[in-house]
C-alpha positions in Angstrom: 70.8 23.0 -64.0 69.9 21.7 -60.8 69.5 17.9 -59.6 67.3 16.9 -57.4 66.8 13.0 -56.4 68.8 11.9 -59.6 66.2 13.5 -62.1 67.8 16.0 -64.4 65.5 18.7 -65.9 65.2 17.6 -69.3 62.4 18.0 -71.6 61.4 15.9 -74.8 57.7 16.3 -76.4 56.4 12.6 -77.7 56.5 10.0 -75.4 52.9 8.4 -74.4 49.9 7.8 -76.7 49.3 7.8 -80.7 51.3 10.0 -82.7 51.0 10.5 -86.2 53.5 10.3 -89.3 53.5 9.5 -92.6 53.9 5.7 -93.7 56.3 5.6 -96.2 59.3 5.2 -97.0 59.3 7.0 -100.7 59.4 10.8 -100.5 56.0 12.7 -101.7 54.8 15.9 -101.2 51.4 14.4 -99.6 51.5 13.8 -95.7 49.3 10.8 -95.3 49.1 9.9 -91.4 48.7 6.6 -89.4 47.9 5.8 -86.2 50.5 3.4 -84.7 49.3 3.5 -81.1 48.1 -0.3 -81.8 50.1 -1.6 -84.4 52.3 -4.9 -83.9 56.2 -3.9 -82.8 57.4 -4.8 -86.3 54.8 -2.9 -88.0 55.9 0.1 -85.8 59.1 0.0 -86.4 58.0 0.1 -90.3 56.1 3.2 -89.6 58.3 5.2 -87.1 61.1 5.0 -90.0 59.1 6.3 -92.8 60.4 9.1 -94.5 58.2 11.8 -92.7 59.0 15.4 -93.7 58.1 17.2 -90.0 57.1 20.7 -91.4 54.4 21.0 -94.5 56.1 23.3 -97.4 59.8 22.8 -95.9 61.6 20.2 -97.7 64.8 20.0 -100.0 63.7 20.7 -103.7 64.1 18.4 -106.4 65.7 19.8 -109.7 64.7 18.0 -112.9 66.8 17.4 -115.8 65.7 16.3 -119.1 67.7 13.6 -120.5 67.5 12.0 -124.0 66.7 7.9 -123.3 68.5 7.0 -126.7 71.8 8.6 -125.9 72.0 9.1 -122.2 73.4 12.1 -120.3 76.2 13.0 -118.1 74.2 15.5 -115.2 76.2 17.8 -113.1 74.9 19.6 -110.0 76.0 22.8 -108.2 77.8 20.7 -105.9 79.9 19.1 -108.0 78.0 15.6 -108.3 77.8 13.8 -111.5 75.2 11.4 -112.5 76.3 9.3 -115.5 73.2 7.9 -117.3 74.3 5.5 -120.5 72.1 5.4 -123.7 69.1 3.0 -123.5 68.9 2.8 -119.8 65.0 3.2 -118.9 62.0 0.7 -119.1 58.5 1.2 -118.5 56.6 -0.7 -115.5 56.1 -3.6 -118.4 59.4 -3.9 -119.3 59.2 -1.9 -122.6 62.3 0.3 -123.9 61.6 4.1 -123.4 62.2 6.1 -126.2 62.4 10.2 -126.3 63.0 12.5 -123.3 62.8 11.0 -119.5 62.5 13.2 -116.6 65.4 12.8 -113.8 64.6 14.4 -110.5 67.5 14.5 -108.0 68.3 16.3 -105.1 71.0 16.0 -102.5 71.4 15.8 -98.5 74.4 16.9 -97.1 73.8 18.2 -93.8 71.6 18.6 -90.7 69.0 21.1 -92.1 68.6 19.0 -95.2 68.0 15.8 -93.3 65.6 17.2 -90.8 63.6 19.2 -93.5 63.4 15.5 -95.8 62.3 13.4 -92.9 64.5 10.5 -94.0 65.4 8.2 -90.9 69.1 7.8 -90.0 68.6 5.7 -87.0 68.1 2.1 -85.9 65.3 2.3 -83.3 66.0 -1.3 -82.1 69.7 -0.6 -81.5 69.7 3.1 -81.0 72.7 3.5 -83.2 72.7 6.4 -85.7 74.3 7.2 -89.0 76.8 9.8 -89.6 76.4 10.5 -93.2 79.1 11.6 -96.0 76.1 12.9 -98.3 73.0 11.3 -99.2 70.8 11.7 -102.7 67.6 10.7 -103.9 66.9 10.1 -107.5 63.5 9.4 -109.5 62.5 8.9 -113.2 59.2 9.5 -115.3 58.1 10.4 -118.5 54.7 12.2 -119.4 53.9 11.5 -115.5 54.6 7.6 -115.4 57.2 6.0 -113.6 60.1 5.0 -115.8 62.4 2.0 -114.4 66.5 1.5 -114.8 66.8 -1.5 -116.9 68.1 -4.5 -115.4 71.3 -4.6 -117.6 72.3 -0.9 -116.9 73.7 1.1 -113.9 73.5 4.9 -113.5 77.1 6.1 -111.9 76.5 8.8 -109.1 79.5 10.5 -108.0 78.3 12.3 -105.3 80.0 15.5 -104.1 81.3 15.0 -100.7 82.2 17.3 -97.7 83.4 14.8 -94.8 86.8 13.5 -94.9 87.3 9.5 -94.6 87.4 6.0 -96.1 85.0 4.3 -93.6 81.5 5.2 -95.1 79.6 2.5 -96.7 77.1 3.1 -99.1 73.6 2.4 -98.4 70.0 2.2 -100.1 67.0 3.0 -98.2 64.3 -0.1 -98.7 61.4 0.8 -100.3 59.1 -1.2 -98.1 60.7 -1.9 -94.7 62.3 1.4 -94.7 65.9 -0.2 -93.6 69.1 0.8 -94.9 70.9 -1.9 -96.8 74.4 -2.0 -97.1 75.6 -2.1 -100.6 79.1 -1.9 -100.3 82.3 0.9 -100.1 84.4 2.6 -102.1 87.2 5.3 -101.1 86.5 8.9 -102.0 88.4 10.9 -104.9 89.4 14.3 -105.0 87.2 16.5 -107.1 89.6 16.7 -109.9 87.3 18.7 -112.2 86.9 21.4 -109.4 91.2 21.5 -109.1 91.6 21.9 -112.5 89.0 24.6 -113.3 90.3 26.7 -110.7 93.9 26.2 -111.9 92.3 27.1 -115.2 91.1 30.2 -113.8 94.2 31.3 -112.5 95.9 31.0 -115.7 93.1 33.1 -117.9 93.0 36.1 -115.7 94.6 38.6 -117.9 96.9 41.3 -116.3 95.5 44.2 -115.5 95.4 47.1 -118.3 97.6 50.1 -117.6 95.8 53.2 -118.0 97.5 56.0 -120.6 99.4 58.5 -118.9 99.5 61.8 -119.3 103.1 63.2 -120.5 103.2 66.0 -117.8 102.6 63.1 -115.2 105.5 61.0 -116.3 107.9 60.3 -113.3 110.9 58.1 -115.2 113.0 59.3 -118.2 111.0 60.4 -121.4 112.2 59.8 -124.9 110.7 59.6 -128.6 111.7 56.9 -131.7 112.6 58.4 -134.9 111.2 55.7 -137.1 110.9 55.5 -141.0 107.3 54.5 -141.0 107.7 53.4 -144.7 109.9 50.7 -143.4 107.9 49.9 -140.2 104.4 50.2 -141.1 103.4 48.3 -138.0 104.8 51.2 -135.9 102.7 54.0 -137.4 100.0 53.8 -134.7 102.5 55.2 -132.4 103.8 58.0 -134.7 102.5 60.8 -131.9 103.6 58.8 -128.7 106.7 59.5 -126.8 107.9 56.7 -124.3 108.8 56.7 -120.7 111.0 54.0 -119.1 108.6 51.6 -117.0 111.2 51.5 -114.2 111.8 47.7 -115.4 114.7 46.2 -117.5 117.6 48.2 -118.7 117.1 52.3 -118.3 117.6 54.1 -121.6 119.1 57.2 -119.5 121.9 55.0 -118.2 122.6 54.1 -121.7 122.6 57.0 -124.1 124.6 55.4 -126.7 121.4 53.9 -127.7 120.5 57.3 -129.3 123.5 57.8 -131.6 123.4 53.9 -132.8 121.9 53.3 -136.5 119.4 50.1 -135.7 118.4 48.0 -138.2 115.0 46.8 -136.4 112.7 48.3 -133.9 109.9 46.1 -132.4 107.3 47.1 -129.6 105.6 44.4 -128.1 102.9 44.6 -125.5 104.3 42.4 -122.6 102.1 40.2 -120.2 102.4 43.2 -117.4 100.6 45.6 -119.5 103.8 47.4 -120.6 105.6 47.9 -123.8 109.0 45.6 -124.7 111.1 47.8 -127.1 113.5 45.7 -129.0 116.5 47.6 -131.0 118.8 45.5 -132.7 121.8 45.5 -135.6 124.3 43.5 -136.6 126.5 44.6 -134.0 124.6 44.9 -130.8 121.0 44.9 -129.4 118.9 47.0 -126.4 115.7 45.7 -124.7 114.2 47.3 -122.0 110.3 47.9 -120.9 108.7 51.3 -121.6 105.0 52.8 -121.4 103.2 55.2 -124.0 102.9 58.9 -122.5 100.4 61.2 -124.6 99.2 64.7 -124.1 96.1 66.7 -125.6 93.6 65.3 -127.8 95.8 62.2 -127.8 95.6 61.5 -124.3 91.9 62.1 -123.9 90.6 59.5 -127.2 93.4 57.1 -125.6 91.7 57.3 -122.1 88.1 57.1 -123.5 89.4 53.8 -125.1 90.9 52.4 -122.1 87.6 53.3 -120.0 85.1 51.9 -122.6 86.9 48.8 -123.7 89.9 47.6 -121.9 89.0 48.1 -118.6 85.2 47.0 -119.5 86.7 44.0 -121.0 89.4 43.3 -117.8 86.2 43.7 -115.5 83.7 41.7 -117.1 86.4 39.0 -117.1 86.8 39.3 -113.7 83.5 39.5 -112.7 82.6 36.2 -114.6 85.6 34.7 -112.8 84.4 35.6 -109.4 81.3 33.9 -109.9 82.8 30.8 -111.3 85.1 30.6 -108.2 81.9 31.0 -106.2 80.2 28.3 -107.8 83.3 26.3 -107.4 83.3 27.2 -103.5 79.9 25.3 -103.4 81.1 21.9 -104.7 82.9 19.5 -102.4 86.4 19.0 -102.5 85.8 15.1 -102.5 83.5 12.7 -104.8 82.2 9.3 -103.6 81.3 7.1 -106.5 78.8 4.1 -106.8 76.9 2.3 -109.8 73.2 1.8 -108.9 70.5 -0.4 -110.8 67.6 1.5 -109.8 66.0 4.8 -108.2 65.2 5.5 -104.8 67.7 7.1 -101.8 71.1 6.4 -101.3 73.6 7.1 -98.4 76.9 7.0 -97.7 77.6 6.4 -94.0 78.8 5.0 -90.9 76.8 3.4 -88.1 77.7 5.3 -84.6 77.0 3.8 -81.4 80.0 4.1 -78.7 80.9 6.4 -76.2 77.2 7.5 -75.3 75.5 8.2 -72.3 72.1 6.2 -72.3 69.1 7.5 -70.0 65.1 7.5 -70.5 63.4 10.7 -71.2 60.3 11.9 -69.6 58.0 14.5 -71.3 57.1 18.0 -70.0 54.7 20.2 -71.8 53.5 23.0 -69.2 57.2 24.3 -69.5 56.9 24.9 -73.2 55.2 28.1 -73.9 53.8 29.0 -77.1 53.5 25.3 -78.2 50.7 22.8 -78.7 50.3 20.3 -75.8 49.1 17.6 -77.9 52.0 15.2 -77.6 51.1 13.3 -80.5 51.5 16.2 -83.0 55.1 16.6 -82.4 58.3 14.9 -83.5 61.8 15.1 -81.9 65.1 15.5 -83.7 69.0 14.8 -82.1 71.7 16.3 -83.7 75.3 15.7 -83.6 77.2 18.3 -85.2 80.6 16.8 -85.4 79.3 13.7 -87.0 76.9 15.4 -89.1 74.2 12.7 -87.6 70.3 13.1 -87.2 68.2 10.9 -85.2 64.5 11.0 -85.3 62.6 10.2 -82.0 58.7 8.6 -82.7 57.2 7.8 -79.5 58.2 6.0 -76.1 60.2 3.2 -77.7 62.8 5.5 -79.1 62.6 7.5 -76.4 63.8 5.3 -74.1 66.7 4.2 -75.9 68.1 8.0 -75.9 71.6 8.3 -75.4 74.4 11.1 -76.2 78.0 11.5 -76.3 78.7 14.9 -73.9 82.0 15.4 -75.8 80.1 16.2 -79.2 78.3 19.1 -79.8 74.5 18.1 -79.5 71.2 19.8 -79.8 67.7 18.4 -79.5 64.7 19.9 -81.7 61.1 19.4 -80.9 58.8 19.9 -83.9 55.2 20.8 -85.0 53.9 20.3 -88.2 53.1 24.2 -88.5 56.6 24.7 -88.2 56.7 25.7 -84.5 60.3 24.3 -83.1 61.5 24.2 -79.7 65.1 24.0 -79.1 67.5 22.7 -76.5 70.5 23.9 -77.6 74.5 22.7 -77.3 75.0 25.1 -74.7 72.1 23.6 -72.9 73.7 20.1 -73.1 76.7 21.5 -71.8 75.0 22.6 -68.6 74.0 18.9 -67.7 75.6 17.3 -64.7 76.4 14.5 -66.6 78.4 12.6 -63.8 74.9 12.6 -61.8 73.3 10.7 -65.2 72.7 7.3 -65.3 70.8 4.7 -67.2 68.0 5.2 -64.7 68.1 8.6 -64.4 65.3 10.7 -66.1 65.7 14.0 -68.1 63.3 16.8 -68.7 64.3 19.5 -71.2 63.0 22.6 -70.4 63.0 24.5 -74.0 60.0 27.2 -73.4 62.6 29.9 -73.8 63.4 28.9 -77.4 60.8 28.8 -79.7 60.8 29.4 -83.3 58.6 29.4 -86.2 59.8 28.3 -89.1 58.0 28.8 -92.8 61.1 27.9 -95.1 64.2 26.0 -95.5 66.7 29.0 -94.6 64.7 29.6 -91.3 65.0 26.0 -90.5 68.5 26.2 -91.5 69.4 29.5 -89.3 67.5 27.3 -86.2 69.8 24.7 -86.3 72.8 26.4 -86.7 72.2 28.5 -83.7 71.4 25.4 -81.9 74.5 23.8 -82.6 76.7 26.8 -81.9 
């Protein structure tokens, strides 16, 4: 990338004029836009920090859980998050106790795609600081379409799944009116012991693979028969027409031929964990123990093979498939949980504020470089992504962009988003090509993103665009 007159070619769409966004700190499916061009500074700050999903129809969905208000309930989400709701925890807007079922809406945010799609602010426009998140969530409650509230003497424990290591994260709540993050305290993360216990239980629960019946003519080891008095040992009658092959483990009957000339007081055949049978011969004077397997011929073999395929292997494969599905479910869970008691509904975040070690420089829009994008700067919004810190910074207008900064040691990317889902990208590779040594606080950067325009209609497409941008 060329450097001329201390101006790096860097493009970012929204700088001048009015811009439109949803003026609310509560998430909603309806985009109410306001013109902030002539607002006082404090009102602009509140509006530009609003929860504003940039692409209609693309957002992190809520999952609804029905909770019996009088009993309470512990909810578990697919990520391993648990929400512990005590009994009699809800009241209506007049403070009256709630009876019956309450609908709890819950959603989690764990990566850049979730944050961009939600439009939740993750920065301080005055200081330029931005948040590194270790997990964020939003929780709401209602009954029959009416909002409910957490009773004053009750708390809901949210044990949020976390995919980020570290003890330095604080717990924040997004102010519903001023759109500012309020520090609520901190707590150390804990291992997801439920995940660990379930994985250990799965390891113990998988049975040994059943051993297929074997034809007598396919036997490779020593074969022998048992001369059994079935009146004395009726439990061995099912093996009446069976001959036995040494399984290759334990004492070899062929090398201990004295067992065939001895009189045994007791004979036992017990299926072992390996799928073979443990043969135990005992008398008052001596005993013999080894592993054997049945070998069959003719009709006996065919019947045994049919039973094996239709029953034993089917049962084994069903268990194995169920375990595979459960392991995949557990793999999607966080290895850590971060816990905090909340006294009300809203948006909460485990975060660290980030500021040091960044190059500061103002930005200048350049629209004629962006092929296929709407040229109206009032309709676009920008996002700066930092992969290593799991951070997303939203830019709303000239005041924000004049404070733009980045750490060239990180994997950075920049998105320009139009509400219909058209996105332009300045990728991590593009950032690496910048000549940072020539960059100062008075430099003007122009991002050229014309060659990287994407149409996004769902959250999976957004995830793909972001993954490629940060690669």
